[in-house]
C-alpha positions, 0 to 999 in steps of 0.5 A: 243371718240376723234373727227376726224379732218376735212380736206380741201377736206371733203364734207358736208357729211364727215363733218356731219358724223365727227361732229355727236355724240350721245351727240350732237344729244340728242333726235332728230332722226338721219337725214343725210344732204341729202335726198338720200335713199338706193334704190334711182336712179339717174333718178330724178333731186332731187337725183342727186342734193343731191348727187352732192351737198354733195359728192364734197368739197364745193369749187368744188360745188361753182366752178361748180355753177359759170360756165355758160352753155357753160363753163360746156359744153366745160369742158365736151367735153374737158374731153371726148376728153382727155378720148377718146385720152387716150383710143385710145392710150391704144387700139393702144398699146394693138393692137401692143402688140397683133400683137407682141405676134401673131408674136412670136407665129407664130415664135414658131409654125414655129420652132415647125413645123420645129422640127417636120419635122426633127423628122419625117425625123429622125424617117423614117431613124430609121425605115429604119435602123431597117428594114435593120437590121431585114432583115440582122438578118433574112439573118444571121439566114437563113445562120446559119441554113444552116451552121448547116444543112451542119455541121450536114450532114458533121458529118453524112457523117463522121460517115458513112465514119468511119463505112464503 
């Protein structure tokens, strides 16, 4: 099995697992370079220290160890300030997007309301036309019936006149 190469950013744990082989182990029990267990919580100093020392490249660990308390504190406040500024900018951008989308939606709703009002006017006009046509139709039917009665009466009168 080929051995994985060790990179410049590899942590102590990465190096350990890349160099760990069954042959090198022999009969010794497997033991990781840190004392962390699966259910460990980062509420204790020992677990935090093991994680910190074995999770970062050795150069970063040494750089952080070389800082004094004020330097660590300043780096932490500076980091928080940049994160706060970034998050504030994101919130402002999201609020601007929200306002833009709300304005677009209001414009769409106003347009739809305008269309609905126009459709209501059109429906009212069509109803009025339908009522006029219905009235006209009824009037024509009455006139037609009257004409039929007249024609029938005229026919009867004509027959009576011929008989007489």
